[in-house]
FIPAPA-63861 format. One record per residue (C-alpha): residue number from 1; residue in three letters; y, z, x. Coordinates in steps of 0.001 Angstrom, whole numbers. Example, Ala and Ser with C-alpha at 12.3 -4.5 7.8 and 13.67 -1.06 7.14 Angstrom:
<rs>
R_1_Ala_-4500_7800_12300
R_2_Ser_-1060_7140_13670
</rs>
This chain:
<rs>
R_1_Unk_26_81_-244
R_2_Unk_3585_-501_1111
R_3_Unk_5583_2448_2312
R_4_Unk_7969_3553_-298
R_5_Unk_10854_2670_1983
R_6_Unk_9806_-797_2652
R_7_Unk_9084_-1348_-1330
R_8_Unk_12743_-11_-2079
R_9_Unk_14280_-2120_358
R_10_Unk_12649_-5238_-1049
R_11_Unk_13604_-4016_-4650
R_12_Unk_17379_-3636_-3300
R_13_Unk_17324_-6953_-1736
R_14_Unk_15843_-8578_-4835
R_15_Unk_18586_-6888_-6774
R_16_Unk_21295_-7934_-4511
R_17_Unk_19991_-11531_-4331
R_18_Unk_19297_-11538_-8109
R_19_Unk_16184_-13227_-7641
R_20_Unk_13814_-12698_-10689
R_21_Unk_14768_-8866_-11199
R_22_Unk_12225_-9078_-14209
R_23_Unk_9245_-9511_-11661
R_24_Unk_10442_-6809_-9152
R_25_Unk_10864_-4543_-12543
R_26_Unk_7346_-5274_-13327
R_27_Unk_5951_-4521_-10049
R_28_Unk_7736_-1303_-9809
R_29_Unk_6561_-162_-13176
</rs>
């Protein structure tokens, strides 16, 4: 499993880039 920090970084990067945030939210949930 990915480290929580790396996972959070990917989420932040995704939100900043606004690249399919829905998919990121699905992965987070």
